[in-house]
Structures are given as C-alpha cells and as structure tokens.
N, C-alpha and C positions, 0 to 999 in steps of 0.2 A: 514565385512569391510576389504578390502585389505590395503596395505600400503598407508598412506595418508600424504601429506605435511602439517604439522601444524605450519610451521615457522611464517607465517603472523599473525595467531591468537595469538601465544605466544608473538610476538612482540607487538601486540595491548594490550594484557593483561599487559605486563610489563610496557608499556608506560603509561597506565592508572594508574598502581600501583605507579610508581615512578615519573611520570610527565615528563619524558625525553625519547627521542628516544634511543633505544638500538640496536647496530649493532651486527648481528650474525656472528660467525666465520664459521659456517657451517649450513646447513639446517637440520630441524628436521623432520624425517619420523617416524610415529607411526602406530601401528596396534592394533586391538582390544585385542590382547593377551598380550600387554605390561602391566606390573605391575608398581607400584609407583617407585620402585627402578630403573627399566629399564628407565622409563620416566625421573627420576631425573638425571641419567647419561647422557642422550641425551641433556637435557637442560643445564647441566653443561658444556658439550663439546661445545655447540653452544654459550653459554653466560658465559664464565669463570669468568667474572668480576662481575657478578650479584650474590648477596648473598640473599638467600631466607630462611625464617624460615620454620620449618616443617609444620606449619599451612598454610602458603602461598603456599608452594609447593603442599600440599594436595589439596588446593582450585584450583590451576592452573591445576593440573592433572585431576581432575574431570571435570572442565570447558572445558578443551581441548578435552578430550575423548567424552564428551557430544556433543560438537560442531562438531567433525569429524563424529560421528555416525549420527547426524541429517543431516549433509551434504550428507552422504552416502545414507541415505534414500531418500533425495531429488533427488539425481542424479539417483536413480533407476527409478525415474519417477512415475507417478500415475499408478494405476491399469490399465490393458489393457482395452481400451475403446471399447464398442461394436459398431456395424455398425450404429445404430440409433444415438448414441452420435456423432460419426464422421461426419455423414451427417448433423446433427444439427449445428455443428461448421462451416461446409462449407456454409450452408445456412445463418448463422448469418454473416459471412464474406462478403456475397454478398448483404446484405441489403443496401438500399439507405443511403448515408453518411449524417449525420446531423452535421453541423458545418463546412461549406466550408471554413471559414476563417482560420482554424487551419493549413491545408496543405500549404496555402499561407504564413502564418507566419513562418512555418518551412522552406520553400524554401527560404524565405528572410533571415532567420537566417543563413542558409548554405552559401548564397551569401556573407553575412557580414563576416563570418569566412574566406571564401576563399579570399576575398579582403585583409584582414589583413595578411593572410598567404602569398599571393603573394607579398605583400609589404615587409614583414619582413624576408622572407626566406633567403636572402643573408646576413642579419645582425644579426640574432639571431636564436636560436634553437626553432622552432615552430613545434608543432605536428599537422598534417593534419587530425584531426578527431574530432567528437563530439559524444555525446551519447544521446539516448532517454532512460531515466530511470524512471520507475514507476512500481508499483505492478501490478499484473495480472488483466486483464479485462478492461483496460483503452483504448485499441485500438492502441497499439504501432505498431503492424504489419500492422494494417489497415491504419495508418498514412503513413507508407512507401508505401503501395499500392496506396494511393491517390496521394502521391508525384510522384510516377512512372507514374501514369495515366496522371497527369498534364504535365509531361515533355517528354512523349514517342514519340509524333509526331513531325513533322518538324517545327511546329510553335514555339517550344522552342529550339533555336539553342545553348543555353549555357549549359544546364544540362541534363544528362541522368542517369538513375538508373540501376545498376546491383545488383539485390537482390539475396542474398545467405542465406538460412537458414542452420545453422551449427548444428542443433539439433542432439544429440547423444543418444545412448543406447535405452532404451525402453520408453523414454520420448514421451508422446502423445501430440498432439496439431495440430493446423493448423495456417499457412501453414506447410506442411511437409518438412522434410530435402531435400534440393536441391540435385539432383543426380550429382555426380562426382565432383562438385566444392569444397565442404569442404575438401574431402580427397586429392584433387590435390593441393589446396592452403596450407593446413595444414596437411601434412602427419605425420604418426607416427614417432616420433624422437627416435633415439637410441644414446647411448653414443659414438658410432663411428663417429658421425657427430657433428662438432662444431657449436656453435650458429652463428658464423661468416659465415660459409658456408650456413647454413639454411636460414638466413635472406637475404643473397645475392641471393640465389635461388628464394626466394619469391619475392624479388625486381625485378629480371629479368622476372619472371612470370607476375607480375603486369604491367611491361613495355610493354610486348608483348600484353597483353589484351588491353591496352590503344591504342597502335598503330593500332590494328585491329578495335577498336571502332572508331578511327578517320577516317579510310578508309570508314566506313559505318555509319557515325554519324547520318544521318537522320533516319536510320532504326534500329539502335542498341537498342534504348529504347523500340521499339515495340516488338522485339522478346525476349528480356530479361524480359519483362512484364509477359510473360507466366509462369515464375518461381513461381508466387504467387499461381496459381490455378492448375498447372500441373508440379509437381516437376521433372517428367521424362524429361521435355524439357531441363533440365540442361545439359544433354549429348550433345544435338545438339548445344546449345549455346557455350558450352565449346570448342567443336571442331572448331566452327566458330571463336571464339575470341582468340584461341591459335595457329592459323596457323602461320607457318614461313613466315615472310614478309621481303622484302628488304627495309631497311630504309636508305634513303640518309643521308650522314654525314652533308649535308648542312643545316643550320638553316633556317627554314621557317619564323619564327617570326610572325606567323599568330595570336598568342594569346599574343602579347606583352602588350596589354592593358586590363583592366578589362572589358571594353565594349565587347571585342571579346573573352572572357573567354570560356574555354571548361572544364567542370567539370564532371568527371565520378564518380558518388556517389556509392561507394562500401558499400552497406547496409548489415551488418552482423547481422542476427536475431538469438536469443538464444545465445548471445555471451558469456554467462557464461562458455560455454564449452572450450573457449580459455584460461580460467583461470587455467585449470587443469595442475598440475605438478606431478612429481613422481621421483623415483630414476633414471629411465632411461631418464627422461626429466625434470630436476630441474628448468630450466628457463621458459619453457612453451611458447606457441605461442602468448600469450597475449603481452608479452614484445617484441618478435621478430617482430611482425606486425608493431609496432610503428616505429622501426628503418628501416624496409623494405619500409614503405611508404615514409619516407623522402629520402631514397636512390633512390627510383624509381622517385620521383618527381624532384629531382635534375637533373637527366638525361633527363627527359621529358621537363623540362624548357629550357634546352640547345637546344633541337630540335624545340620546338613549341613556346617558349616564357614563361614569368613569370606566366601567368595565365592559363596554361594548366596543367592538372594532375589529380590525384586521391584523393578524399576526402572520408574518411571512416565514416560511421555512425554505431555505435555499439548499439544494442538494447537488453535490458534484464531487468528483475526485480532486478537483483543484482547490487547494487550501486557501487560495486568495479570496474565495468567497467568504471566508471567516473574518477577513479584514475589511468588512463591508463599509466601515466608516473611516475614510482617509482623513489624515490631519488637515486642518484648515489651510496650511501652507501648501499642501498638495492638491487642494480642491478650491481654487480661487473662485469658482463659479458659485460656491455655496452662499446662500443668503441667510443661513441659520446663524443665530448669535453665538459668539465665541464664549465658551464656558469651560471651567475645569471640572464640572460635575457630570459630564456626558458618560453614558453607560453603554457598554457593549456586552450582550449576553454571551457567555462562552459557547463554543460550538459543541454539538452532541457528537462526540467522537465514537463512531460505531465499531467497537471491538467485541461486542457481546456475542457475535455470531461465529467467532473463531472457534473451531473444533466442536461446534454445537452438535453435529451429527455423531461424532466420535463419543462425546459425553453421553448422548442419549443411548447409544449402543452399549456402552459400559454399564450405564444405569440399569438397562433392561436385563443384561446378563447377570448382574448382581441380584436383582429382584427375582430372577428365575433360579438362582442358586448355582448357575453354571460356573461362576467365579466368585471368590470372596475378597480378593485383593487386586490392586492395580497390577502387581507383578504377574499374577496368574493370567490376567486379561492379556497383557502384552506378550507373555510367554506363549500363550495359545495363538496369538495373532501371528507371530513369525513362523508358526508351523502350518499355516493355512495353505491350501492349494492356490494356484495362480489366480483363478477368477475371484475367489473369496479375498485374496490378498489385495487385488486391484480395488475391489469394493471398499475394503478397509482404508486403503490409501486415499481414496476419493473422499472419505469421511473426514480426513485430516485437513485443517486449514479452513478456508472460506467456503461458503455454500456453493460457489460457482462450479466446483468440481463435481457436484452431484449430477451434472449434465451427462456424465458417463453412464450412470445407472439408467437414465431415461433413454439415452441413445442406443445402448446395446440391445434393448428390447425391440428396437425397430430396424436393426440391421442384421444381415445374414452372418456377418463375421464380428465376433466380439473383439478380435484383434484390431479390426478397422476402427471400432469405437474407441479403443484405448489409444491408438496412434493419433486419432483425431483430437483426443483430449490433450495429449502431450503437445501436439502442434498448436492447439489453442493457447496453452500455457506459454509456449515460446512466442507466439504472436502477441500476447498481452505484454510480454516483457520488452517488446520493441515498439511500444506505443500504438498497438492495434494493427500494425502492418504485418504482412507475411515476411519473415526474416530473409527469405531468398530474394525478395523484391525491394528490400530497403537498400538504397544506395550506400555503399560503404564510404567512409571518409569522416572528416571532422564533424559535420553537422549531426552525425548519428553516433558519435563517440560514446554518448551516454547509454546507448543500447548495450555496448560491451561492459561498461561500468556497472550497470544495473545487474547484469548476469553475474558479474564478479561479486558484487555485494551480496547477492542472493545466496550464492553457494558458500562464500567464506564466512557468513554469519557476522558481518560487521555493519556498522551504521555510520552515516555521515554526521559531522558535527551539527548540533542543533542550530547554530547561527548561520550555517552555510545555505545558500539558495538551493543546493542540491537536496537538502533535507525535505523540502516541500515538493520539488520536481519529481523525485522518485515515487512519491505518493500519487501525484496527479497523473503521471504518464507511464510509470514503470513498476507498478504493482507492490511497492513497499507498503508497510502497515504504519499508519499514523497512530501514535500512542498518546501524545500530549501536545497541546498548544499552550504557549506561555500566556500569562494574563495580559501581556502587551501585544499579543497576537503577531509577534514577529519572529518567534523561534518555535521550531517544530521538532519533536522527538519522533523520529521515524526509523524503522529497521525492517529487515526481512525476517519474519518469524519462521519457525520450522514448518514448512509446507512441502511435503514430498513432491506433489505434482508440479508445483511451480519450479522446484529445483530440477526436476527432470526436464522441464522446458528450458531452464537456464543452461543445462548441459548441451542442448541443441544450439543455443545461441553462442556458447563459448567459442566455437570454432568458426564463427561467421564474422566476428568483429574484432577490432583491436581493443583489448581490455586495458585501458590506460587510466591513470589518475593524474591529471595535469594541474588541478587547481587547489590541491591541498585540502579538499573537503573530507577526506578520510585519512586515517592514520595508517602508515605503512611500517611494518616491523618484520623481524626475522620469522616470527610465527606465521605471518601471512604468506610468506614465500613457501614455508613448509606445507601449509594447508594446500596451496596450489599444486605443489608437487604430488602430494598424496591423492588429491582429487583426480589429477591427470593419470596417476597410476591406477586408480579405481576404474576410470573410464576405459583405460587400455586393457584392463583385465577382461572386460567383456569382449574386446576384440580378440584376445588370445583364446578365450573359451569358445566363442561362437563363430570365429572366423569371419565376422562381419566387419567391414571397413568403417562402419559408422561408429564414432566414438561417443555414443550417447547412452549413458547409463540410465536405466529406467526401472530400478527397484529390484533387480535380481540379487540373489545371494550366491556368492562364489566361494570356492575353497580358499582358506587363508593361505595355504601353501602356494597356490597359484598367484594370489595377490602379492606375496612376498617375493616370488620369483620375478614378477613384473616390476615391482618397485626396485629391485636390486639390479635390473638389467641382465647382462650376461655374466655377472660375477659368480665365480665358483670358489673364491678364496675363503678359507675358514681360519680364524685366529683362535688359538688356545692359550692357556696360561704358560708362563715361562717353564714350569716344571713338568708340563704335560708333553708327552711324546706322541700319543695317538691323535691324529687329526681325522675326525669323521668326515665322510663325504657329505656334500650338501644335500643330496637326496635323503640320506639317513637323518639329517637334522630336520628336514622339512616333512618327513613322513608322518610324524604325529599330528601335524596340522592339516593334513588332507581332509579329515572329517569335520574340522571346524569351519564355520561359515562366516563370511563378512560381506557387508554391502552398505555403502553410504554415498549420499549425493551432495551433502552439505555439512557444515559445521554449526554447532550451537554453542554460544558463549555461556558458560556456567558461572554462577556467582558463589558457589560453595562446592565442597567435596561431593562427588557423586556417590550414590548408593547402588546396590544391586538392582533395585526397582528402577532407578534412573537409566541404568544400562539397558534393561529390557525395553524401556520406553524409547530410548534412542535407537535401538535396533528396529523397533516397529516403525519409527519415523524415518528410517534410513539416514540417521544423523551420526556424526562423530562429535566429539566434545573438545572445546577449547577451555582449559582450566583457568582459574583465577591467576592473576599475575604473581601473587605472593604465595602460590600454592606449594612450591618446593622444587623438587628435582625433575619433575616431568611437566610438559607444557600442553601436550595434546593426548587425547585418548580415543581409541576406536573400539567400540564394543564388538565382541564376537560371541558365537554360541555353538554348542554341540549338544543336540537333543535338548534336555531340560537344564543344561548348565551354561551359565553366562560367564564370560571373562573379557579380556581386553588386550589390545595392542597399545602399550604405553610408549610415548614418544618424547624424547628429550631433544630440544633444539638449542644449538650453540652457535654463536656468531662472533667469535673472538678472533681478532686480527692475528694474534700470535699463537693460535691453536689452543687446545685444551690440555693443560699439563696433568689433569687428573684422569685423562683417558688411559686405559679403558675402564678403570674403576667407576668413573662417573656414569658410564653407559651401562654397566652391569650391576655393580653392587648398590649404587644409589637409586636404582629404579625398581628394586624389589618391592612388592606390595607391602611387606611388613615395615619397610623404611618410609614409604610414601604416604600410606593412608592411616587414618585413625578410626574410621567407621567399620562397617561390615566387610568392606573390600580388603581390609587389613589381613583377613584370614585366607585370602586367595593364595593357593599354592604357587610357588615360584615357577614351577614347570608348566602351569596353565596360563602363563602370561607371556606374550611376545613383547620384547623390548626393542625399540628402534632408536638409534642415536643418529641425529642429523646435524652435521657441522657445516655451516654455510660459508665459512672462511677459515683460513689458517692452513690450507693445503695447496700445493702447487697444481694439483689436478684432482678431479673427483675420485674419491676412494669409496669403494663399495665392497663390503665384506660381511661375513657372518661371524659372530663372536660367541664362543661357548662360555657359559657361566661356570666359573670354577667351583661353585658351591660354597658352603660355609667354611671359613678358614679357621675357626676356633680350635 
C-alpha cells in the first residue's frame, strides 16, 4: 500500500464518535509502515483540538489501517480476467434490454434536474450533476447505454450522451476504459499546478467540447455511442470534439427556454477513480470537476441561453460520488461563494432492475394462461427439474446472474457454468477478489461480515460507515440516501445466487461484528445455527465435504436429524406411557422438502402465497418482533401442499418456566396466525424450540404434542 489519504475516513470516525463535524488543519496521509505513534502524531497535527483516549486512538488506528488496506486491494482490481470471461461480459451487455421504462424514467429525471438548474443558476449555487449509485450487477452502465441509444439520433433534439469510462489500473470490466478522454480531461496533477488553474483548464476543455457538439448536434450522439462497445473510438471522437472553433461573441439565445434546451450529458463511468487524492494531488479531480462544470455552463449560457450546457452523470458503486459537493470547511480550496442556497440533486438509486427477469417470466406465463396467480407460479417453480430451476434462480435478483444462461450455451458442461456463477457470486462478496486468494485477517474482516449480513437478512445502521461500504465493495443493495447525503439505507435483498456465494465465503473468513454497526440478538444466533444445519444437511445427503448449500431441496426428516445432532431422546406428557422411537416420529416428514440459504425479514404475518415465494427464493422468514410466540419460520412443501417449520427462540437466564407448553401449545397454527395459515393442521407443522440460555448444557430432544386437552 503506497501513501493513502485517510482524512475523510478519520473525519467520519470522529464525527460518529463525538456526534459533531470536526475540521482538519491538514490532511492525513498514511502508509502501511506507519505505527501507532506515527499515526497519533499525524492525527494530532490534523485535529489538535481533539482529545482521544489511548483505547480510542488504538481503535481509530486499526480501523483506519484496515480501511486503507481494503481500499488498496479494491483499487488493485480483480484478478486478471481470461478471454472467455471478457467475451461473456460483452455478450451479456448486448442482450435485449428488459424494462424499457427505466431509461425513460432516467431521461425524464435528467430533464427535471436541468430545468431546475436552468432556472436557479443565476440565483443560487447549483451543481449540474447527478449520480447513478448502486452495487455491482444492477446494470448501471447498461442504463447509460440505453439512454445514449434513445437520444443518439436526430429524433431527440434536446439531449445527447458523451460516455467516458474512466476505469484505471488493472480494474477489469466492461465497458473498457475510453481511449484518450480520461487522461485528457483529468490529467495527472502535480504540486506545481494550482487547483484554480486545473479547474479553469477543465472548464475551457468542456466548453470546447460543447461548442463542437452544437455544430454537429444531430450526429454527435451517434459517433459518441461507439464508446460503449469500442473504447478505441475515443481517440477519433476526442479529435473531433476538441477542434479549435471560431465562436462568435454574439449571443444566439437559441436555448433561452426549456423547450429548446440542449443538454450534453457527460456520463462518467467508474467515477470512483476521481476520488483519488495523494500528497501530490490533495484536492483530487472529484472536487475540481464540480467547479469546472459550473464555470463552463456560466459561459455557455451567455452564448446559447439559460438551458444550454453540460450535465454530468457520475456512475459507480461507491456512494461517496453522491456527496459530490463537500462542505466549505472540508474544501478550503474552493473559490465559490458561501451560500445557504446551494442545491444537490438526489442520486438516481437504481433498484428498478431487481427481479426484472423474474417479473417478465411471471407476466409471460400469466398472459399465456399457464398460471393465474403468484402462488401457482411459485408452486410450479419449486417442482421444476434441476436445469429449469437454475434458470429460474438466475432470474431472481440483479441482472448480473443472467450470465449463467449465456455461459451454459457455450460450455460442454452446464454444471461448470453453474459452479462458475456461484464462484462469481462469492468473488463479488469479497471485493472482486478470489476468496481463496484474499489474505485472512483484520483488513478483510468485512468480507466475513458481508457474507454474514447477506445470509442473515439484516442491515447495518444507516448512520454507520458500513452502510455505504457494503454497497460499494460487498454487493449490498442501496435503497435510500438521506437528503443530507450522509446516511444510507442498505441491505441484502433476497437474491438466491448471491446467498449461495455467501455460503462459500462463510467458511473462509472470521465473521465478526466489532464496531456495533449491526444489531445482535438471540434470533441472529438462532438463524446462524439453522443455516449451519442446512449447510450440513447437504454434507449428510451427498457425502460431500463442501458445506456449500446451492439451492437443493432435502428431506425435512434429514434436516431435523442434522439439527438435533445425535439426540434420540423423546419427551411425552406426564400421563403418557408410550414413548415412540425417533424414527417413527420423523417418518411422516421424509416426503416433505426443505431448502433455504438465507433469511428474509418480514414486516407482517406471512400468507400461503408468501411461503411459496420464499420456497422459490430458498429463503426462511424472520417474523416481526411483536408477532407473538414464534420468531422464525422455515417454509416446507410436499407435492402441492405448503407448510412450515415454526421456531420459538428463548434467551432467559433462569430458563423458561412455561416449557414445554410454550414450545408445544403456544406454537400451534391456530394460536399463532390470524390469516390463511391459521387453518394449517397441527400435524402438518414442525415446531422447534430453541433456548439459548438457562441450561447447564445443551439439551436436544424431540417433544410429542399431547393434543387438545379440553
């Protein structure tokens, strides 16, 4: 790890610790060779007014070093991709687009932003940009492609797209880094050049590009469109759009109204690279671009009118690009006037493509008359053969998993394509590295935490730095950004493929939560135990030593045996004399099937339709906290009948005085549910009681329901 700028992270840590923003006197640059004493000196020089205890300083030191090391690994990019993988990405990018309304929504959103920008430019400080922020695999670049396709011909006279991928280093992916444009717009900065000079140069550059675009407005979208599929075309378009042009000083006023607007959308993909700073470049291009855009647009409006100019769209998994306008206290190099009227446009949080292929499949089957309800669709889904099941699972979640359908047609073994997909999911969960090659230890602790969050169905607190990090590097789904751009609602949605990948990561890393970013409860412990039992059931059935669940359905009886360990004890009521053998108790459950890779947090009582949907997604359910006598629910099925394993979790120091009634009588469907599951027969429900405290040693046994005592 070379010298890295840790100022922003230290500010975040101190803000979280003390609850107030802290202004630094100078920036903090650290290297992997820094020890605690050196680090303490740098923090003291940057924040002389902050007093830290030795324990706080130690915690900050390790957290900062871990963060910088993890970011360094991320910036190194994933392992070099082979030719087949690269071709697969190209083919995936060219597949027919599902969800035509999303590009239209995004185009409309840019228009709305531009309208407000054109109106307010002369009265307040407005930043002409928005962001597309989401974790990997949602189709952020593809959305830009579709926007450029919609606007590239002469039928759209108002908007054109100039796409530039600024990907750096060994980072692999598609589209590739656009030739010439990134280095020309954002050259390597040295201490000999002031920020003022650099931002003015960029502003002048952008003005020239816009002038040339206006001279060839009908065609500019067409030849810039080539940047998506042929990065080498960047050289030709750069030469065309940076030609010296004679611009008349007379105002044309052709874009004086919104109706006659001309928007050149500068789409910057992989924009996290603009965040980079260093000793030679402490400000970074991220901040300079904001000011350069405003400077350029002020000049362009003088020539063409208030609704002509450049609007930037920054695209990345890193949510920091949505906080494009740092406060003036954090940006001392800014020459812009201080104002309370500055405006940041909200990011375009791309969640629209989640389950888009599954929804399309369900819609088609309904139109064909194959199914009439969602319950029928999911009931049919869980009865499919292995290959059809894999196709359906790949339809769930983000479009990234569609790579399986493309890959299996080009390989001799469909099993190889499936294993490659699950390996990809695991790789994505550890920041793009191969799990087996990521060094274990503190810097990679979040790899284990991400896999834990993914399978347990829990989310970090919105104020925690972890909330944005798991989106940027560990595949969590961003749902909301606060209006102050400093809180993020992120979570792991129900994505079977990603959870299968997480199962492969579980046994590679220490899964710890050391910073209080997530809530720990008795139910989480129970969820972990149940998931471990599900993983182990596959080992029992297949004899495979790999504890990696991958979507199979197993016998409920086998799962219960695995969960109970070697226990053969059976408890009956006080007045009962016949104690049935365990095998007799489990025999009715041999024909029932179970399979789950993760938990989904429900907000209300589930229905039969929800149980079928959870079975299809290989999900178990965490019930609302105030639900009643059961805490967790695992759906099971036999042929066309759905039922459940209901689980009650207790964590009482002095034990449960109501046991076994609490485990048997209080968990009957008629006692627990109010909806359609209330009618489920008692004998069709497996009930599990888990007590985490109150016993000297682990007790595992099977309990017979005594039946109705009336």
